[in-house]
C-alpha positions as a printed NumPy array, in Angstrom:
array([[ 62.88 ,  -1.405, -36.835],
       [ 63.743,  -5.004, -36.093],
       [ 60.524,  -6.138, -34.444],
       [ 59.067,  -9.568, -33.785],
       [ 55.415,  -9.666, -34.803],
       [ 52.654, -11.93 , -33.526],
       [ 49.293, -12.173, -35.287],
       [ 46.389, -13.29 , -33.128],
       [ 43.759, -15.132, -35.152],
       [ 44.588, -17.228, -38.227],
       [ 41.478, -16.561, -40.28 ],
       [ 41.489, -14.808, -43.661],
       [ 42.712, -11.469, -42.31 ],
       [ 45.149, -12.887, -39.78 ],
       [ 46.829, -15.236, -42.25 ],
       [ 47.01 , -12.432, -44.816],
       [ 48.686, -10.082, -42.327],
       [ 51.121, -12.835, -41.307],
       [ 52.091, -13.303, -44.947],
       [ 52.643,  -9.554, -45.323],
       [ 54.921,  -9.484, -42.277],
       [ 56.936, -12.514, -43.43 ],
       [ 57.258, -11.165, -46.982],
       [ 58.847,  -8.054, -45.521],
       [ 61.431, -10.024, -43.549],
       [ 59.802,  -9.945, -40.105],
       [ 59.981, -12.966, -37.832],
       [ 56.304, -13.794, -37.454],
       [ 54.133, -15.851, -35.113],
       [ 50.611, -16.778, -36.191],
       [ 48.477, -17.856, -33.218],
       [ 45.081, -19.511, -33.108],
       [ 43.616, -21.9  , -30.554],
       [ 41.933, -23.858, -33.351],
       [ 44.351, -26.297, -35.015],
       [ 42.048, -26.703, -38.028],
       [ 42.118, -22.949, -38.61 ],
       [ 45.919, -22.97 , -38.374],
       [ 46.133, -25.844, -40.845],
       [ 43.903, -23.984, -43.294],
       [ 46.023, -20.846, -42.849],
       [ 49.16 , -22.803, -43.77 ],
       [ 47.534, -24.064, -46.965],
       [ 46.175, -20.641, -47.917],
       [ 49.501, -18.884, -47.353],
       [ 51.333, -21.515, -49.41 ],
       [ 48.789, -21.12 , -52.224],
       [ 49.128, -17.347, -52.098],
       [ 52.917, -17.546, -52.259],
       [ 52.762, -20.044, -55.117],
       [ 50.557, -17.597, -56.994],
       [ 53.279, -14.964, -56.597],
       [ 55.846, -17.469, -57.9  ],
       [ 53.629, -18.288, -60.899],
       [ 53.357, -14.568, -61.666],
       [ 57.15 , -14.282, -61.333],
       [ 56.839, -11.712, -58.548],
       [ 58.996, -13.836, -56.248],
       [ 61.226, -16.861, -56.797],
       [ 60.538, -20.355, -55.52 ],
       [ 63.412, -19.961, -53.046],
       [ 61.959, -16.676, -51.786],
       [ 58.6  , -18.386, -51.31 ],
       [ 60.231, -21.027, -49.112],
       [ 62.101, -18.377, -47.085],
       [ 58.936, -16.33 , -46.551],
       [ 56.963, -19.343, -45.358],
       [ 59.764, -20.383, -43.007],
       [ 59.619, -16.987, -41.281],
       [ 56.112, -17.839, -40.039],
       [ 55.746, -20.017, -36.962],
       [ 52.261, -21.433, -36.407],
       [ 51.321, -21.824, -32.716],
       [ 48.214, -22.706, -30.727],
       [ 49.513, -22.08 , -27.203],
       [ 49.27 , -18.517, -25.949],
       [ 52.292, -19.03 , -23.693],
       [ 54.395, -19.112, -26.882],
       [ 53.178, -15.679, -27.969],
       [ 56.171, -13.526, -27.101],
       [ 56.717, -10.535, -29.405],
       [ 57.232,  -6.792, -29.719],
       [ 54.033,  -6.084, -31.642],
       [ 50.753,  -7.987, -31.489],
       [ 48.114,  -7.562, -34.187],
       [ 44.793,  -9.153, -33.321],
       [ 42.372, -10.241, -36.035],
       [ 39.779, -12.112, -33.995],
       [ 36.022, -11.861, -33.498],
       [ 34.563,  -8.332, -33.463],
       [ 33.684,  -8.256, -29.768],
       [ 35.276,  -5.79 , -27.358],
       [ 35.511,  -8.24 , -24.457],
       [ 37.241, -10.873, -26.597],
       [ 39.875,  -8.333, -27.665],
       [ 40.304,  -7.025, -24.11 ],
       [ 40.745, -10.55 , -22.78 ],
       [ 43.412, -11.585, -25.286],
       [ 45.345,  -8.316, -24.933],
       [ 45.419,  -8.595, -21.145],
       [ 46.615, -12.212, -21.335],
       [ 49.382, -11.167, -23.721],
       [ 50.339,  -8.161, -21.587],
       [ 50.889, -10.475, -18.618],
       [ 53.277, -12.615, -20.686],
       [ 55.254,  -9.893, -22.416],
       [ 57.474,  -6.856, -21.915],
       [ 55.902,  -3.614, -20.715],
       [ 56.965,  -2.125, -24.053],
       [ 54.938,  -4.519, -26.215],
       [ 52.374,  -2.854, -28.494],
       [ 48.85 ,  -4.2  , -28.973],
       [ 47.239,  -3.341, -32.299],
       [ 43.661,  -4.201, -33.204],
       [ 42.613,  -4.871, -36.782],
       [ 39.014,  -4.016, -35.89 ],
       [ 37.075,  -2.378, -38.696],
       [ 34.367,  -0.842, -36.557],
       [ 34.878,  -1.16 , -32.784],
       [ 36.077,   1.821, -30.76 ],
       [ 39.771,   1.65 , -29.883],
       [ 39.04 ,   3.921, -26.907],
       [ 36.464,   1.409, -25.62 ],
       [ 38.949,  -1.455, -25.912],
       [ 41.555,   0.602, -24.024],
       [ 39.338,   1.186, -21.005],
       [ 39.9  ,  -2.32 , -19.656],
       [ 43.476,  -2.892, -20.826],
       [ 46.379,  -3.059, -18.364],
       [ 48.499,  -0.656, -20.449],
       [ 46.03 ,   1.459, -22.496],
       [ 48.716,   3.754, -23.938],
       [ 50.128,   0.79 , -25.876],
       [ 46.828,  -0.035, -27.613],
       [ 46.231,   1.249, -31.143],
       [ 44.13 ,   0.484, -34.199],
       [ 45.847,  -1.075, -37.22 ],
       [ 43.049,  -1.62 , -39.709],
       [ 44.109,  -3.626, -42.765],
       [ 41.816,  -4.179, -45.731],
       [ 40.925,  -7.495, -47.343],
       [ 42.905,  -9.14 , -48.846],
       [ 45.651,  -7.872, -46.549],
       [ 48.469,  -9.236, -48.709],
       [ 47.254,  -7.129, -51.654],
       [ 45.503,  -4.001, -50.368],
       [ 47.923,  -1.158, -49.612],
       [ 45.942,   1.001, -47.195],
       [ 46.154,   0.644, -43.401],
       [ 44.279,   2.948, -41.02 ],
       [ 46.366,   3.688, -37.9  ],
       [ 43.811,   4.645, -35.266],
       [ 44.674,   6.603, -32.128],
       [ 42.382,   5.939, -29.195],
       [ 41.919,   8.455, -26.409],
       [ 44.817,   6.93 , -24.443],
       [ 47.12 ,   5.83 , -27.27 ],
       [ 50.564,   7.375, -26.801],
       [ 52.201,   9.284, -29.635],
       [ 55.142,   6.857, -29.522],
       [ 52.825,   3.874, -29.986],
       [ 51.01 ,   5.464, -32.919],
       [ 54.23 ,   6.546, -34.613],
       [ 55.806,   3.104, -34.152],
       [ 52.857,   1.444, -35.87 ],
       [ 52.814,   4.108, -38.597],
       [ 56.496,   3.412, -39.308],
       [ 55.873,  -0.351, -39.17 ],
       [ 53.178,  -0.008, -41.854],
       [ 55.728,   1.584, -44.146],
       [ 58.163,  -1.258, -43.478],
       [ 55.343,  -3.638, -44.429],
       [ 55.144,  -1.799, -47.772],
       [ 51.723,  -0.392, -46.877],
       [ 50.268,   3.104, -47.126],
       [ 49.355,   4.21 , -43.58 ],
       [ 46.824,   6.918, -42.78 ],
       [ 46.7  ,   8.27 , -39.233],
       [ 43.275,   9.049, -37.789],
       [ 41.569,   9.59 , -34.447],
       [ 39.153,   7.045, -33.064],
       [ 35.658,   7.65 , -34.431],
       [ 32.788,   5.373, -35.547],
       [ 33.841,   3.649, -38.764],
       [ 37.206,   5.46 , -38.704],
       [ 37.611,   6.983, -42.202],
       [ 37.041,   4.355, -44.887],
       [ 34.032,   2.546, -43.425],
       [ 32.398,   5.847, -42.485],
       [ 32.715,   7.232, -46.   ],
       [ 32.064,   3.967, -47.857],
       [ 29.039,   2.877, -45.838],
       [ 26.59 ,   4.515, -48.212],
       [ 28.206,   2.871, -51.223],
       [ 26.726,  -0.338, -49.848],
       [ 23.585,   0.884, -48.119],
       [ 22.275,   3.039, -50.965],
       [ 22.994,   0.266, -53.465],
       [ 20.952,  -2.211, -51.419],
       [ 18.189,   0.348, -50.999],
       [ 17.922,   0.669, -54.802],
       [ 17.493,  -3.109, -55.067],
       [ 14.917,  -3.183, -52.266],
       [ 12.927,  -0.482, -54.064],
       [ 13.08 ,  -2.414, -57.331],
       [ 14.927,   0.433, -59.047],
       [ 17.786,  -1.751, -60.288],
       [ 19.318,  -5.229, -59.977],
       [ 22.597,  -6.229, -58.347],
       [ 24.108,  -6.743, -61.777],
       [ 22.927,  -3.352, -63.093],
       [ 24.383,  -1.461, -60.147],
       [ 27.696,  -3.317, -60.171],
       [ 28.093,  -2.837, -63.926],
       [ 27.342,   0.883, -63.712],
       [ 29.691,   1.503, -60.789],
       [ 32.512,  -0.473, -62.39 ],
       [ 31.981,   1.407, -65.671],
       [ 32.217,   4.626, -63.657],
       [ 35.736,   3.752, -62.498],
       [ 35.239,   1.688, -59.335],
       [ 37.294,  -1.511, -59.283],
       [ 34.317,  -3.418, -57.878],
       [ 30.634,  -2.74 , -57.668],
       [ 29.109,  -2.695, -54.167],
       [ 27.593,  -6.182, -54.357],
       [ 30.741,  -7.852, -55.689],
       [ 32.725,  -6.049, -52.995],
       [ 30.355,  -7.074, -50.199],
       [ 30.613, -10.691, -51.352],
       [ 34.405, -10.422, -51.187],
       [ 34.429,  -8.791, -47.73 ],
       [ 31.784, -11.14 , -46.336],
       [ 28.17 , -10.094, -45.836],
       [ 28.348, -10.867, -42.121],
       [ 31.391,  -8.622, -41.653],
       [ 29.905,  -5.844, -43.771],
       [ 26.622,  -6.037, -41.863],
       [ 28.44 ,  -5.91 , -38.512],
       [ 30.112,  -2.645, -39.536],
       [ 26.786,  -1.137, -40.609],
       [ 25.208,  -2.205, -37.318],
       [ 28.128,  -0.737, -35.371],
       [ 27.755,   2.656, -37.056],
       [ 23.971,   2.529, -36.691],
       [ 24.371,   1.996, -32.94 ],
       [ 27.152,   4.58 , -32.609],
       [ 25.041,   7.269, -34.285],
       [ 21.951,   6.605, -32.14 ],
       [ 20.145,   4.682, -34.895],
       [ 20.41 ,   7.436, -37.477],
       [ 18.341,   6.401, -40.499],
       [ 21.263,   6.927, -42.914],
       [ 23.191,   4.085, -41.257],
       [ 20.281,   1.651, -40.863],
       [ 21.308,  -1.871, -41.941],
       [ 19.569,  -3.268, -45.019],
       [ 16.884,  -5.931, -44.587],
       [ 18.196,  -7.468, -47.793],
       [ 21.604,  -8.082, -46.223],
       [ 20.167,  -9.133, -42.859],
       [ 18.116, -11.845, -44.593],
       [ 21.104, -13.196, -46.496],
       [ 23.265, -13.353, -43.385],
       [ 20.464, -15.172, -41.537],
       [ 20.461, -17.795, -44.326],
       [ 24.225, -18.171, -44.157],
       [ 24.722, -16.647, -47.601],
       [ 27.864, -14.716, -46.678],
       [ 29.537, -14.265, -50.062],
       [ 32.64 , -15.877, -51.542],
       [ 33.576, -17.709, -48.353],
       [ 30.315, -19.7  , -48.352],
       [ 29.937, -19.979, -52.125],
       [ 26.874, -17.744, -52.241],
       [ 26.041, -14.157, -51.361],
       [ 24.518, -11.726, -53.794],
       [ 26.106, -13.952, -56.45 ],
       [ 26.975, -17.649, -56.552],
       [ 30.595, -18.811, -56.555],
       [ 31.109, -22.448, -57.569],
       [ 34.646, -23.767, -57.034],
       [ 36.777, -23.857, -60.159],
       [ 37.878, -27.318, -61.417],
       [ 41.256, -26.814, -59.736],
       [ 39.689, -25.75 , -56.431],
       [ 41.129, -22.285, -56.84 ],
       [ 39.461, -18.942, -56.369],
       [ 35.734, -18.65 , -56.915],
       [ 34.415, -17.184, -60.127],
       [ 31.476, -14.799, -60.272],
       [ 28.618, -16.188, -62.349]])
């Protein structure tokens, strides 16, 4: 497929998805209304590509070509594409609003994919002009590294839309998994207790963050739950827990942890703020944080 792709939202996920698209030879637009966010996205993508050059995974010339495939825009009128992938705030109305604005500007064949990790695709569809063209396309952080993408069919998603996105994932060198819309989809539903039970053990005084992470990593997990939550962002992780808790009528097994709630309230969100369950001072070169 020779599709033009537009990413809505230039934060960590949006810029990562834009890099993925450009690396796989797609003409890519990266849109955000905030010029500072766009500027930061440019720097982060360049750093990420330079890292690939340093590791000899791509050449310097390839890095330049990849970056040149991305056009950074802050005017929605410039967002003309075949596929839109939104990675904005986790609020249904915000996603509905941006999709409807884009639908008014684009072809009636354009596809609108949401990178939401927890909101119902079916709920988003209810207020969209063309609900059959709305689908979930849930990438995992960091998008330029993690292979899995959940392709989520809402109640009104057409088979053609779902299959187009499934095929696109493969072209992006990702591993797509098709699933029906349900709270937490597959990964967040299954993984929720990896986080919640770990925090419960700490709250009960049974073990420390470090103990639990060390044990889980020794058991074969790439990251312990606390290291992983710090990477994801405690605010994002908490929002998913709250979403499932609400969706399952406040079932005790999905109840958000007071430990995490308190940290989010203090602004201790993990790597992105320099402190979460662990502290992350910048390295001398201003590169990635290191776990203490």
